[in-house]
NUNUTI-369944 format. One record per residue (C-alpha): residue number from 0; residue in three letters; y, x, z negated. Coordinates in pm, 1 decimal. Layout:
<atoms>
NUM ALA Y X Z
...
</atoms>
This chain:
<atoms>
0 MET 4738.4 5966.8 -10149.5
1 ALA 4733.1 5700.5 -10420.0
2 GLY 4791.1 5327.9 -10376.1
3 PRO 5141.6 5180.0 -10409.3
4 LEU 5084.7 5058.0 -10767.3
5 THR 4945.1 5383.1 -10904.6
6 SER 5216.4 5404.6 -11172.4
7 LEU 5119.4 5072.1 -11336.5
8 LYS 4875.5 5028.5 -11624.2
9 VAL 4720.4 4685.4 -11676.4
10 LEU 4543.6 4552.7 -11985.3
11 ASP 4320.1 4263.6 -11880.1
12 PHE 4190.4 4004.7 -12129.4
13 SER 4073.1 3757.3 -11863.5
14 THR 3724.8 3639.1 -11766.4
15 LEU 3558.2 3435.1 -11489.3
16 LEU 3756.8 3427.3 -11163.2
17 PRO 4139.0 3381.5 -11156.7
18 GLY 4242.3 3667.6 -11385.7
19 PRO 3974.0 3916.5 -11275.8
20 TYR 4054.6 3847.4 -10909.2
21 ALA 4424.2 3913.3 -10978.4
22 THR 4354.1 4239.6 -11159.5
23 MET 4111.0 4340.0 -10884.2
24 LEU 4396.3 4306.8 -10635.1
25 LEU 4618.5 4518.7 -10859.9
26 ALA 4341.1 4778.4 -10896.8
27 ASP 4283.7 4781.3 -10520.7
28 MET 4653.9 4866.3 -10482.6
29 GLY 4620.8 5157.8 -10720.8
30 ALA 4694.1 5014.2 -11065.1
31 ASP 4500.7 5151.3 -11363.5
32 VAL 4320.5 4844.9 -11502.5
33 LEU 4145.9 4833.1 -11840.0
34 ARG 3956.9 4510.6 -11904.1
35 VAL 3885.5 4402.1 -12260.9
36 GLU 3549.7 4230.1 -12300.5
37 ALA 3406.1 4059.2 -12609.2
38 PRO 3068.7 4196.0 -12728.3
39 ASP 2959.2 3857.0 -12863.7
40 ARG 3063.7 3636.0 -12572.3
41 VAL 2919.4 3730.5 -12234.9
42 ASP 3147.5 3680.3 -11937.5
43 LEU 2952.3 3438.7 -11715.3
44 ILE 3044.9 3648.7 -11413.0
45 ARG 2822.4 3925.0 -11555.8
46 VAL 2510.2 3708.9 -11534.1
47 MET 2586.9 3496.2 -11228.6
48 PRO 2323.8 3536.9 -10951.2
49 PRO 2256.1 3693.4 -10713.4
50 HIS 2216.0 4047.2 -10846.3
51 ASP 2213.8 4382.9 -10673.7
52 ALA 2058.1 4681.5 -10849.0
53 GLY 2062.7 4483.9 -11172.0
54 VAL 2433.6 4393.4 -11150.7
55 SER 2575.3 4053.5 -11062.2
56 THR 2732.8 4078.4 -10717.5
57 ALA 3032.4 3874.4 -10840.3
58 HIS 3079.8 4110.2 -11135.7
59 GLY 3050.0 4416.7 -10914.1
60 PHE 3309.9 4280.7 -10672.8
61 LEU 3566.6 4140.6 -10916.9
62 ASN 3563.2 4442.4 -11147.9
63 ARG 3545.0 4727.6 -10900.5
64 GLY 3777.7 5013.7 -10977.4
65 LYS 3841.7 4900.0 -11337.0
66 LYS 3766.5 5055.0 -11672.4
67 SER 3614.7 4843.4 -11947.2
68 LEU 3665.6 4824.2 -12322.0
69 THR 3443.3 4629.9 -12562.6
70 LEU 3638.2 4475.8 -12851.4
71 ASN 3579.3 4169.7 -13068.6
72 LEU 3926.7 4019.7 -13093.3
73 LYS 3821.8 3801.1 -13387.6
74 GLU 3724.7 4092.5 -13610.3
75 GLU 3964.0 4210.7 -13877.9
76 GLY 4168.9 4502.7 -13754.7
77 SER 4127.2 4422.9 -13384.7
78 ALA 4484.2 4296.9 -13352.3
79 ASP 4614.6 4627.1 -13487.5
80 LYS 4405.0 4816.2 -13233.5
81 VAL 4547.7 4607.1 -12948.7
82 LEU 4905.3 4649.9 -13078.5
83 GLU 4857.5 5024.2 -13074.2
84 LEU 4684.2 5020.8 -12735.8
85 VAL 4946.0 4806.3 -12561.1
86 LYS 5222.4 5060.5 -12627.6
87 ASP 5084.4 5257.9 -12335.5
88 PHE 5057.1 4966.2 -12089.4
89 ASP 5296.5 4799.6 -11845.9
90 ILE 5120.5 4467.1 -11794.8
91 VAL 4897.9 4232.1 -11993.5
92 ILE 4702.7 3950.4 -11826.8
93 GLU 4521.4 3680.8 -12020.9
94 GLN 4354.7 3352.3 -11936.5
95 PHE 4309.7 3180.5 -12272.5
96 ARG 4441.2 2833.9 -12349.6
97 PRO 4799.7 2830.6 -12482.3
98 GLY 4824.7 2957.1 -12839.0
99 VAL 4492.2 3142.8 -12855.3
100 MET 4644.9 3491.2 -12821.4
101 ASP 4906.4 3400.4 -13083.1
102 ARG 4635.6 3296.3 -13329.1
103 LEU 4460.8 3628.1 -13267.8
104 GLY 4783.8 3809.0 -13354.6
105 ILE 4832.2 3952.4 -13006.0
106 GLY 5048.7 3692.0 -12831.3
107 TYR 5352.8 3777.9 -12621.6
108 GLU 5600.0 3799.6 -12909.8
109 ALA 5372.3 4028.9 -13112.1
110 LEU 5305.1 4258.3 -12817.2
111 LYS 5668.4 4259.2 -12706.9
112 ALA 5770.8 4371.7 -13053.5
113 VAL 5585.8 4702.4 -13002.0
114 ASN 5649.4 4726.9 -12625.5
115 PRO 5980.0 4554.2 -12530.3
116 SER 5938.0 4631.9 -12159.3
117 LEU 5594.1 4467.8 -12142.0
118 ILE 5516.4 4222.8 -11861.4
119 TYR 5284.7 3954.9 -11997.7
120 CYS 5113.0 3713.5 -11757.7
121 SER 4926.4 3405.0 -11874.6
122 ILE 4707.3 3219.2 -11623.9
123 THR 4605.4 2868.9 -11733.6
124 GLY 4497.9 2544.7 -11574.6
125 TYR 4812.2 2350.2 -11657.9
126 GLY 5065.9 2601.4 -11788.4
127 GLN 5222.2 2666.8 -12127.8
128 THR 5404.5 2333.6 -12146.9
129 GLY 5339.1 1966.9 -12072.8
130 PRO 5091.9 1709.9 -12209.7
131 TYR 4793.2 1872.7 -12036.0
132 LYS 4858.5 2229.5 -12157.6
133 ASP 4556.1 2226.6 -12392.5
134 ARG 4323.6 2036.4 -12158.4
135 ALA 4012.2 2195.9 -12007.8
136 GLY 3969.3 2204.4 -11632.1
137 HIS 3826.2 2378.5 -11328.1
138 ASP 3930.3 2437.2 -10968.5
139 ILE 3817.3 2092.1 -10853.6
140 ASN 4025.5 1926.2 -11128.3
141 TYR 4343.2 2119.8 -11048.9
142 LEU 4315.4 2039.1 -10678.0
143 SER 4263.3 1674.0 -10763.6
144 LEU 4561.7 1638.3 -10996.4
145 ALA 4781.8 1837.1 -10758.2
146 GLY 4718.8 1587.9 -10476.9
147 VAL 4547.0 1842.0 -10251.8
148 SER 4205.7 1673.3 -10254.8
149 SER 4352.9 1335.2 -10160.8
150 HIS 4429.7 1434.2 -9801.7
151 CYS 4132.0 1661.0 -9734.4
152 GLY 3797.3 1559.9 -9588.3
153 ARG 3703.4 1249.8 -9391.9
154 ALA 3837.7 899.8 -9437.3
155 ASP 3488.9 751.6 -9475.4
156 SER 3340.2 1015.1 -9705.7
157 GLY 3619.7 1129.4 -9931.9
158 PRO 3734.5 1474.7 -10038.7
159 PRO 3487.8 1760.0 -9989.8
160 PRO 3386.5 2014.9 -10254.3
161 MET 3545.7 2333.1 -10120.6
162 GLY 3343.6 2643.4 -10039.3
163 ILE 3607.4 2865.5 -10201.6
164 GLN 3810.2 2825.8 -10520.0
165 ILE 4152.9 2739.6 -10380.7
166 ALA 4335.7 2660.6 -10705.1
167 ASP 4174.5 2953.1 -10886.3
168 VAL 4243.4 3220.8 -10624.4
169 ALA 4526.0 3104.8 -10395.3
170 GLY 4678.4 2930.1 -10695.4
171 GLY 4604.4 3139.7 -11002.0
172 SER 4523.0 3490.2 -10880.1
173 HIS 4771.5 3526.5 -10596.2
174 HIS 5060.5 3362.8 -10779.8
175 ALA 4990.3 3580.6 -11083.4
176 VAL 5015.3 3894.6 -10871.4
177 MET 5337.4 3768.4 -10709.5
178 GLY 5488.8 3684.2 -11046.2
179 ILE 5385.1 4016.2 -11199.0
180 LEU 5527.7 4223.2 -10914.0
181 ALA 5852.8 4023.4 -10924.0
182 ALA 5868.9 4099.5 -11297.6
183 VAL 5808.4 4469.5 -11223.5
184 ILE 6112.5 4471.0 -10993.6
185 HIS 6315.6 4287.4 -11261.1
186 ARG 6215.2 4552.5 -11516.2
187 GLN 6311.4 4831.9 -11278.4
188 GLN 6658.4 4680.0 -11248.1
189 THR 6714.8 4577.8 -11611.5
190 GLY 6457.0 4752.2 -11828.7
191 GLU 6349.2 4410.0 -11958.7
192 GLY 5994.7 4283.2 -11981.9
193 GLN 5897.1 3929.6 -11884.2
194 PHE 5663.3 3644.0 -11969.3
195 VAL 5498.7 3510.6 -11652.1
196 ASP 5358.3 3157.4 -11690.8
197 VAL 5115.5 3069.5 -11409.0
198 SER 4970.1 2719.7 -11391.6
199 MET 4690.7 2678.1 -11138.1
200 THR 4781.2 2309.8 -11103.5
201 ASP 5146.9 2395.0 -11033.7
202 ALA 5039.3 2651.4 -10774.5
203 ALA 4795.2 2408.2 -10611.5
204 PHE 5069.7 2144.4 -10594.7
205 ALA 5293.2 2398.9 -10419.6
206 LEU 5014.5 2466.2 -10168.0
207 ASN 5063.9 2114.5 -10032.7
208 ALA 5350.8 2277.2 -9839.6
209 MET 5426.2 2075.4 -9521.8
210 SER 5220.6 1780.4 -9644.2
211 GLY 5419.2 1780.4 -9966.6
212 ALA 5746.0 1788.2 -9773.9
213 ALA 5633.0 1497.6 -9555.2
214 CYS 5549.6 1294.3 -9864.0
215 LEU 5839.0 1377.5 -10096.6
216 ALA 6120.3 1391.2 -9842.7
217 GLY 5972.5 1187.7 -9557.4
218 GLY 5808.6 911.3 -9754.7
219 GLN 5473.9 959.2 -9580.0
220 GLU 5182.2 943.8 -9822.6
221 GLN 4916.2 1186.5 -9701.6
222 LYS 4562.9 1057.9 -9637.7
223 PRO 4249.6 1210.4 -9482.8
224 GLU 4248.5 1221.0 -9101.6
225 SER 4604.8 1089.2 -9086.6
226 SER 4810.0 1391.7 -8986.9
227 LEU 4817.7 1659.1 -8721.8
228 LEU 4627.6 1919.9 -8922.1
229 ASN 4377.9 1726.0 -9134.8
230 GLY 4168.1 1555.3 -8868.5
231 GLY 4420.6 1301.9 -8746.1
232 SER 4450.4 1478.4 -8411.1
233 PHE 4218.6 1678.3 -8185.4
234 TYR 4285.5 1980.9 -8408.6
235 ASP 3938.1 1968.5 -8562.7
236 TYR 3578.3 2091.9 -8565.3
237 TYR 3325.7 1985.0 -8302.0
238 GLN 2947.5 2017.4 -8315.2
239 THR 2762.3 2206.1 -8042.9
240 SER 2423.6 2120.9 -7894.5
241 ASP 2246.7 2363.4 -8130.5
242 GLY 2401.2 2215.6 -8446.1
243 ARG 2674.9 2477.5 -8485.7
244 TRP 3048.0 2412.2 -8487.7
245 LEU 3347.7 2504.9 -8274.8
246 SER 3704.1 2502.4 -8410.0
247 VAL 3975.8 2371.4 -8179.4
248 GLY 4335.9 2449.5 -8274.7
249 SER 4499.4 2418.4 -7932.6
250 LEU 4814.7 2240.5 -8050.5
251 GLU 5084.3 2390.1 -7828.3
252 PRO 5111.7 2252.1 -7470.7
253 GLN 5002.7 2574.3 -7300.7
254 PHE 4693.2 2596.2 -7521.7
255 SER 4595.8 2229.7 -7495.9
256 ALA 4633.5 2243.5 -7117.6
257 ARG 4408.6 2550.0 -7103.7
258 LEU 4158.2 2374.2 -7330.8
259 CYS 4141.4 2068.4 -7109.1
260 ASP 4111.3 2275.1 -6792.3
261 THR 3831.0 2483.9 -6940.8
262 LEU 3640.2 2175.8 -7055.3
263 GLY 3687.5 1995.9 -6723.1
264 ILE 3898.5 1713.1 -6869.2
265 ALA 4231.0 1799.2 -6705.7
266 ASP 4311.6 1429.3 -6672.3
267 LEU 4349.6 1409.3 -7052.9
268 LYS 4617.4 1676.8 -7088.6
269 SER 4883.5 1417.3 -7165.0
270 ASP 4673.4 1279.5 -7451.2
271 ALA 4703.8 1613.8 -7629.4
272 LEU 5080.7 1567.5 -7644.6
273 SER 5078.1 1200.5 -7738.4
274 GLN 5151.3 1067.6 -8086.6
275 LYS 4965.0 742.4 -8020.9
276 PRO 4644.0 710.3 -8225.2
277 GLU 4451.0 560.8 -7934.8
278 HIS 4533.6 860.7 -7714.0
279 ARG 4438.4 1104.8 -7989.7
280 GLN 4105.0 930.7 -8041.1
281 ARG 4032.4 923.7 -7667.8
282 LEU 4083.9 1299.9 -7644.5
283 LYS 3873.0 1362.2 -7956.7
284 ALA 3589.7 1155.8 -7815.5
285 ALA 3600.8 1353.8 -7491.8
286 LEU 3604.8 1682.6 -7680.0
287 LYS 3314.3 1574.6 -7896.3
288 GLU 3108.7 1483.2 -7589.9
289 ARG 3190.3 1800.2 -7397.3
290 VAL 3134.7 2041.8 -7688.9
291 ALA 2800.3 1876.7 -7767.7
292 SER 2676.8 1963.5 -7419.6
293 LYS 2641.4 2340.4 -7479.6
294 THR 2532.7 2582.4 -7749.8
295 LEU 2776.8 2777.1 -7963.3
296 ALA 2684.6 3100.3 -7785.3
297 GLU 2761.0 2940.4 -7449.0
298 TRP 3101.2 2821.7 -7570.0
299 GLN 3176.0 3163.7 -7713.6
300 GLU 3114.6 3317.4 -7374.0
301 ILE 3322.7 3053.2 -7197.7
302 PHE 3622.3 3086.7 -7430.5
303 ALA 3600.8 3464.8 -7473.4
304 GLY 3851.3 3515.3 -7194.5
305 GLN 4060.4 3206.4 -7266.8
306 ASP 4366.6 3228.5 -7491.6
307 ALA 4329.0 2870.7 -7608.3
308 CYS 4297.3 2884.5 -7991.3
309 VAL 3926.9 2797.4 -7980.8
310 GLU 3687.6 2994.3 -8201.9
311 PRO 3334.1 2959.2 -8340.9
312 VAL 3268.5 2862.2 -8702.6
313 LEU 3090.5 3172.4 -8829.8
314 THR 2881.7 3228.4 -9139.0
315 ILE 3004.1 3496.6 -9381.1
316 SER 2734.7 3732.5 -9249.4
317 GLU 2847.1 3671.4 -8891.2
318 ALA 3213.2 3709.3 -8984.1
319 ALA 3137.7 4044.9 -9147.2
320 GLU 3001.2 4168.2 -8813.4
321 HIS 3283.4 4027.7 -8600.7
322 PRO 3461.2 4310.5 -8413.8
323 GLN 3804.2 4196.9 -8534.3
324 LEU 3711.3 4204.6 -8903.3
325 LYS 3523.5 4530.2 -8855.3
326 ALA 3826.9 4686.6 -8689.2
327 ARG 4037.0 4575.4 -8987.7
328 GLU 3783.7 4731.6 -9230.4
329 MET 3732.7 4403.2 -9413.4
330 VAL 3381.9 4506.6 -9516.5
331 ILE 3374.7 4826.8 -9717.7
332 GLY 3124.9 5035.4 -9911.3
333 VAL 3181.2 5064.6 -10287.0
334 ASP 3000.3 5327.5 -10493.7
335 ARG 2741.4 5168.3 -10721.7
336 GLY 2778.5 5467.3 -10952.6
337 ASP 2453.9 5630.6 -10843.2
338 GLY 2569.0 5765.3 -10509.4
339 THR 2463.4 5457.7 -10311.2
340 GLN 2705.9 5198.5 -10179.8
341 GLN 2728.7 4821.1 -10197.6
342 ARG 2890.6 4623.6 -9914.8
343 GLN 3189.3 4424.1 -10039.5
344 VAL 3481.5 4225.7 -9904.1
345 GLY 3768.0 4467.8 -9848.7
346 PHE 4133.9 4453.0 -9948.7
347 PRO 4326.4 4233.1 -9701.3
348 ILE 4670.6 4400.0 -9709.5
349 LYS 4721.8 4715.8 -9508.8
350 PHE 4984.3 4972.9 -9610.2
351 GLU 5098.8 5243.1 -9372.3
352 LYS 5103.7 5527.2 -9624.4
353 THR 4792.2 5475.7 -9832.8
354 PRO 4438.2 5611.6 -9792.8
355 SER 4156.5 5413.9 -9642.7
356 GLU 4009.8 5138.1 -9857.6
357 THR 3677.8 5316.3 -9904.1
358 SER 3846.9 5620.4 -10056.7
359 ARG 4105.7 5425.0 -10258.0
360 ILE 3887.5 5160.0 -10419.9
361 GLY 3692.5 5289.1 -10717.5
362 LYS 3335.7 5241.4 -10829.6
363 MET 3159.3 4925.0 -10932.3
364 PRO 3161.0 4854.5 -11308.3
365 GLY 2908.3 5063.5 -11493.1
366 ALA 2833.3 5268.9 -11801.7
367 ASP 3048.3 5556.1 -11683.5
368 ASN 3372.9 5362.5 -11729.1
369 GLU 3295.2 5145.4 -12031.7
370 GLN 3383.0 5222.6 -12390.5
371 PHE 3384.8 5065.5 -12734.2
372 LEU 3685.1 5042.9 -12965.1
</atoms>
């Protein structure tokens, strides 16, 4: 049984992370993805370490299940080749700065002229309009301008560099997929194609969510360690005696009461419900002291039977072996193309009537699915 998007064909002009991650998600759901790669400009993802069997692990992950086409878009005649090719596709994704595809002769209007039902998605840092539309940027810049970085981290050390690319993936990739699939439904109802304009800064600004609502409607400027969820309460990380960390998210009364009972600080239960800063800090100090008295393994054993929203901070390797993630098949084997398999992060959405991830997701990128045009 094929994935739910098996009827869609995607032509992918993107590089690096946001676009390739979006098309990987579409491919994982069954879409037929053909990525166009320049022969004279190496995608940095191809050479990014580490490597496995001579292939960048990032490249193998982001481009699994896709076909590849080598084409120099700047060469004479390339635009005509794309115009002919796109007649057979449903979706185009690109990640160039505004105007680049137009100058190459393959912008939205040119492609729409030969395929009126085409869905065309452009992922950029700042969108197709506005004074910053032509400005360069990266994930850290988008998070900064969107206000996200301002209320993350510690008050005395400033915003942290994130371990994942929030604006790129949660902003660019995920919003691109949402916009594309909304456009697919629109086309099903009207027959019309659509231009989908995704700005990673816009999407990051939207990710402020409750903090954004508190600021814009409530007049509360957000700062590090000032609110319930960013370190301003006992909802936080605490270091164990062996230098590991324990996450405590016991916000609701029943969970905070169970937390305090388990830690032997039942007299501080009322502090967990208090809005007074001095009460919050008293509880945090007690938690810090108690958690520091045992190793992470000891706390894991203690809280294993307690429904208290307390969990260990695991490394990626440890998370991959956690029974919950293993039960959800979040680590899968992907064919390297030679009969052996590479372990990769699996697809996070489960559909009732689709095959298992291992059988649905195609091979890693390789010579068997690449062609020149």
